[in-house]
C-alpha positions as CSV (number, residue, x, y, z in Angstrom):
1,X,-7.9,-1.1,66.2
2,X,-6.7,-3.9,68.5
3,X,-4.6,-7.0,67.7
4,X,-6.3,-10.2,66.7
5,X,-5.1,-13.8,66.0
6,X,-5.5,-14.7,62.4
7,X,-5.5,-18.5,61.6
8,X,-5.9,-19.8,58.1
9,X,-5.7,-22.9,56.1
10,X,-3.5,-22.5,52.9
11,X,-4.6,-24.5,49.9
12,X,-7.9,-23.2,48.4
13,X,-8.3,-20.9,51.4
14,X,-5.5,-18.4,51.7
15,X,-4.1,-19.4,48.3
16,X,-6.0,-19.5,45.1
17,X,-6.7,-15.9,44.1
18,X,-3.3,-14.1,43.7
19,X,-4.7,-10.6,43.4
20,X,-6.7,-10.9,46.6
21,X,-3.8,-12.6,48.4
22,X,-1.5,-9.7,47.6
23,X,-4.1,-7.3,49.1
24,X,-4.6,-9.5,52.2
25,X,-0.8,-9.8,52.7
26,X,-0.4,-6.1,52.7
27,X,-3.2,-5.6,55.3
28,X,-2.0,-8.4,57.6
29,X,1.6,-7.2,57.5
30,X,0.6,-3.7,58.4
31,X,-1.8,-4.8,61.1
32,X,0.9,-7.0,62.7
33,X,3.4,-4.2,62.6
34,X,1.1,-1.6,64.0
35,X,-1.1,-3.5,66.5
36,X,0.7,-6.8,67.2
37,X,-1.7,-9.1,65.3
38,X,-0.5,-12.7,65.1
39,X,-0.6,-14.7,61.9
40,X,-0.9,-18.5,61.9
41,X,-1.0,-20.9,59.0
42,X,-2.7,-24.2,59.7
43,X,-2.2,-26.7,56.9
44,X,-2.5,-30.4,56.1
45,X,0.9,-30.0,54.3
46,X,4.1,-31.3,55.7
47,X,6.9,-28.8,56.4
48,X,8.5,-29.9,53.0
49,X,5.3,-29.2,51.0
50,X,4.6,-26.0,53.0
51,X,8.1,-24.6,52.1
52,X,7.4,-25.3,48.4
53,X,4.1,-23.3,48.5
54,X,5.7,-20.6,50.6
55,X,8.3,-20.0,47.9
56,X,5.8,-20.4,45.0
57,X,3.3,-17.9,46.4
58,X,5.7,-15.6,48.4
59,X,3.7,-16.1,51.6
60,X,4.5,-13.7,54.4
61,X,6.3,-15.4,57.4
62,X,3.8,-16.5,60.0
63,X,4.2,-16.1,63.8
64,X,3.3,-19.8,64.0
65,X,3.1,-22.6,61.5
66,X,0.8,-25.5,62.2
67,X,1.5,-28.3,59.8
68,X,0.6,-31.9,59.1
69,X,-3.0,-31.5,60.2
70,X,-2.2,-30.0,63.6
71,X,0.5,-32.5,64.7
72,X,3.4,-30.1,64.6
73,X,3.8,-26.4,65.6
74,X,6.7,-24.2,64.6
75,X,7.1,-20.9,66.3
76,X,8.7,-17.7,64.9
77,X,10.3,-19.4,61.9
78,X,12.2,-22.0,63.9
79,X,13.2,-25.3,62.3
80,X,12.4,-27.4,65.3
81,X,8.9,-28.3,66.3
82,X,7.5,-27.0,69.6
83,X,8.4,-29.5,72.3
84,X,5.5,-28.7,74.7
85,X,3.0,-29.5,71.9
86,X,4.8,-32.7,71.0
87,X,4.7,-33.8,74.6
88,X,0.9,-33.4,74.7
89,X,0.5,-35.5,71.6
90,X,2.9,-38.3,72.6
91,X,0.6,-39.7,75.3
92,X,-0.9,-43.0,74.0
93,X,0.5,-42.6,70.5
94,X,2.0,-45.7,69.0
95,X,2.9,-45.1,65.4
96,X,4.3,-48.6,64.5
97,X,1.1,-50.2,65.8
98,X,-1.1,-47.9,63.7
99,X,1.0,-48.9,60.6
100,X,0.7,-52.6,61.3
101,X,-3.1,-52.5,61.7
102,X,-3.6,-50.4,58.6
103,X,-1.5,-52.8,56.5
104,X,-4.5,-55.1,56.6
105,X,-6.6,-52.8,54.4
106,X,-5.7,-53.1,50.7
107,X,-7.8,-50.0,49.9
108,X,-5.2,-47.8,51.7
109,X,-2.3,-46.4,49.8
110,X,0.5,-44.8,51.8
111,X,1.3,-41.2,50.9
112,X,4.9,-40.3,50.0
113,X,7.5,-40.4,52.8
114,X,7.5,-36.5,53.1
115,X,3.9,-36.8,54.3
116,X,4.6,-39.4,57.0
117,X,5.4,-37.5,60.2
118,X,6.2,-38.4,63.8
119,X,2.5,-37.9,64.9
120,X,0.8,-38.6,61.5
121,X,0.3,-41.6,59.3
122,X,-1.2,-40.6,55.9
123,X,-2.9,-42.5,53.1
124,X,-4.8,-42.0,49.9
125,X,-8.3,-43.5,50.1
126,X,-10.7,-43.3,47.2
127,X,-14.0,-41.6,48.0
128,X,-16.2,-44.4,46.6
129,X,-14.9,-46.8,49.3
130,X,-14.2,-44.4,52.1
131,X,-17.7,-44.6,53.7
132,X,-17.4,-48.4,54.2
133,X,-13.6,-48.7,54.9
134,X,-13.2,-45.9,57.5
135,X,-15.6,-47.4,60.1
136,X,-13.8,-50.8,59.8
137,X,-10.4,-49.1,60.4
138,X,-11.8,-47.2,63.4
139,X,-13.2,-50.4,64.9
140,X,-9.8,-52.2,64.5
141,X,-7.9,-49.2,66.1
142,X,-10.4,-49.1,69.0
143,X,-10.0,-52.8,69.6
144,X,-6.3,-52.2,70.3
145,X,-7.2,-49.1,72.5
146,X,-5.1,-46.8,70.5
147,X,-5.5,-43.1,71.3
148,X,-6.1,-41.9,67.7
149,X,-8.6,-40.4,65.4
150,X,-9.1,-40.4,61.6
151,X,-9.4,-37.3,59.5
152,X,-10.7,-37.7,55.9
153,X,-10.7,-34.7,53.6
154,X,-10.8,-33.6,50.0
155,X,-12.2,-37.0,49.0
156,X,-8.8,-38.6,49.0
157,X,-6.6,-37.9,52.1
158,X,-6.9,-40.0,55.2
159,X,-4.8,-39.0,58.2
160,X,-4.5,-41.0,61.4
161,X,-3.3,-38.7,64.2
162,X,-3.3,-38.6,68.1
163,X,-6.8,-37.9,69.5
164,X,-5.6,-34.7,71.1
165,X,-4.3,-33.4,67.8
166,X,-6.0,-31.4,65.0
167,X,-5.9,-27.9,63.7
168,X,-8.5,-26.7,66.2
169,X,-6.6,-28.1,69.3
170,X,-3.4,-26.5,67.9
171,X,-5.1,-23.2,67.4
172,X,-6.4,-23.3,71.0
173,X,-2.9,-24.1,72.3
174,X,-1.6,-21.0,70.6
175,X,-4.5,-18.8,71.5
176,X,-4.0,-19.6,75.2
177,X,-0.2,-19.2,74.9
178,X,-0.6,-15.7,73.4
179,X,-3.7,-14.9,75.6
180,X,-6.1,-14.0,72.8
181,X,-9.8,-14.1,73.6
182,X,-12.0,-16.3,71.3
183,X,-13.8,-13.2,70.0
184,X,-10.4,-11.7,69.0
185,X,-9.5,-14.9,67.1
186,X,-10.5,-15.6,63.5
187,X,-10.2,-19.0,61.7
188,X,-10.5,-19.6,57.9
189,X,-11.0,-22.8,55.9
190,X,-12.4,-24.6,53.0
191,X,-12.5,-28.4,53.6
192,X,-13.1,-31.3,56.0
193,X,-9.8,-31.0,57.9
194,X,-10.8,-27.4,58.7
195,X,-13.9,-28.4,60.6
196,X,-11.8,-28.8,63.7
197,X,-10.9,-25.1,63.5
198,X,-14.6,-24.1,63.5
199,X,-15.9,-26.7,65.9
200,X,-13.5,-26.4,68.8
201,X,-15.0,-23.1,70.3
202,X,-16.7,-19.8,69.5
203,X,-13.8,-18.2,67.6
204,X,-14.9,-16.2,64.6
205,X,-15.0,-18.4,61.6
206,X,-14.8,-17.6,57.8
207,X,-15.8,-20.3,55.4
208,X,-14.6,-19.2,51.9
209,X,-17.0,-19.1,49.0
210,X,-15.3,-22.1,47.2
211,X,-15.6,-24.4,50.3
212,X,-16.0,-28.1,49.7
213,X,-19.3,-30.0,50.1
214,X,-18.1,-31.8,53.3
215,X,-17.5,-28.4,55.1
216,X,-20.7,-26.8,53.8
217,X,-22.8,-29.8,55.0
218,X,-21.3,-29.6,58.4
219,X,-21.9,-25.8,58.5
220,X,-25.5,-26.3,57.6
221,X,-25.9,-29.0,60.2
222,X,-24.4,-27.0,63.0
223,X,-25.1,-23.3,62.2
224,X,-23.6,-20.6,64.4
225,X,-23.7,-16.8,64.6
226,X,-20.0,-16.5,65.0
227,X,-19.4,-18.2,61.6
228,X,-19.5,-16.4,58.2
229,X,-20.0,-18.0,54.8
230,X,-18.3,-15.8,52.3
231,X,-19.4,-15.2,48.7
232,X,-15.9,-14.6,47.3
233,X,-13.3,-17.3,46.8
234,X,-10.0,-17.9,48.7
235,X,-8.3,-14.8,50.0
236,X,-11.1,-12.7,48.6
237,X,-13.5,-14.5,50.9
238,X,-11.2,-14.0,53.9
239,X,-11.1,-10.2,53.2
240,X,-14.9,-10.2,53.0
241,X,-15.1,-12.1,56.3
242,X,-12.5,-9.9,58.1
243,X,-14.6,-6.8,57.2
244,X,-17.8,-8.5,58.3
245,X,-16.4,-9.3,61.8
246,X,-14.9,-5.8,62.0
247,X,-11.2,-7.0,62.2
248,X,-10.3,-4.7,59.3
249,X,-12.1,-1.7,57.7
């Protein structure tokens, strides 16, 4: 067996089936200890909300934590975000200008302060108006030549982040840092903000059996041999996928 880089979303992907999570944790801990496998959590949660989940579900400590939809990376349990990643994101990012433009849209409701991050502005946006409102916001942001993109997921969360930032770009940054080949890297997810993990390259992808419609539609539109659609839910689906790709026995 050789090391691999394991990258997973948390809510409804790694977390959601406690028995399967316990089994997966044991396998990953052993694999990391014996072969040097790297464990990465890539979540839309802020550091504050990640910590709550980590305690609640007794998550094993990752080698890298990617939070706030790829806008912050924390290495080896450190409390300060990786400065080289922050430097990449800072080019052309104007947070205050994003806030002043989005104030003009009454459909947007700012998420709590804990979810507002240096490189992320987050809103609640109802699904029934999202399809008409998002293109208007994009047009307005383009008009001011802001280097940003919008990520809408789970039918409620709208994140505005630097264009060079998402879970996929953060994963590539770590993969190159640790020198893992794409075929020795596996990514796992369930929703729209995980598309970036699957779309960025030809890393092995596991879509869990409880994936949301937005991700399934994308998967059907852009099929790929290096992606696996699991039958089982959450950590059970990840175990299934890891065996399918031969990362574990």
